[in-house]
N, C-alpha and C positions, 0 to 999 in steps of 0.2 A: 831364566825366562825373561823377555822382555817386558819393565814393566811399562803399562798404558797407563796414564794416568788420566783420569775421567776426568770432573769438575772439583776445584777446591773449595773445601768450608761447604758445602751443600749435602753430603751424605748423612741421612739419620741413622748410620748404623750407629749401635749401642752392644757393650757386654755387660748383661746383668752379672756383677760377681758374685753376688748373693747365689746364684742358682746354678753359675756353671761348675762343674764338676771336674773341668780340664780333661776332658776326654780326647781333646784333639781333633774330633771331628770336622768343624771348621777350619782349622788347618790344611786338612785332607781334600774339603771340596772347594774352597775357594779358588777359582782359576786367575785371580790375579795377586795371590800371596799375601792378602790384606792382613790375616792373622798371623802371629809367631807362638811357639812354645819356647818358654824359655824357664828352667829352673822349674820343670813340671806345672808351668802355669800357662795357661793360654792370655796372651793378649793382643789388642787393634795395634799392629805395625805400622799401618799404613791407610788411613780411612782413605783418605783423597786416591788412593788406587780404587776403591770401592766403586763398584759399577750398579750398584743395587739390583744384582742377578736374585738373588733369593736364597742360592743354594745354602749359604751356612744356615740361615734361619729354617730353612726345610729340613735338613738333617742335626741340627741340635736336639738330641734328646733331652735336655732338661729345659728345650726352651728359655735359652739364656740368652737369647740374640733377639734385640728389638731393631726392627727393619720396615721402612716404607718400602716394598719392592716398587722398582721405577722402571724406566724404560731401558735398562740394562740388560734385560731379559735377549733381546736380538741381537744385543752386543755380544752376549756370553756364547750363544749359537755360533755367532761367527769365529770368535777368537778361538772356540774349542773344534768347530770345522776344518780352520785352515792349519791348528795343530793338527790335527788327522790325516789334513791331506799333504802338509808340508808346504801350505800356501801363506799369502797375506791373509789377515783378517777379512770376513767378508758378511758383511749385515746385508746385502740383497738390496740395499739404497739405492738411490740415484748418485751417492759418491761411494758406491761400492770399494771397499779396500782402504777407504779411509776411517773405519771403524775405530772409536774410541780413542782416536789420535789427541 
């Protein structure tokens, strides 16, 4: 997957280790592969690649992810739509095609 960078050092994403049961759901649903599973433990591998879409937070059965969902939602939809259609990401804005560069 092409790793599209969002903004450095601004993402609110946190993994609450005490709540996490290492189910890996966040790894499965994250469109930017921000989470990884290593030695049967989930960790945040690329915080700056997070676009704050909220997929991880919404799908975490343990509520172990803290995140202020931001403007990444439209970008996530654009990336997913592009992946399904085999095209470049498209956010539908004036700079269409430049989504999350």
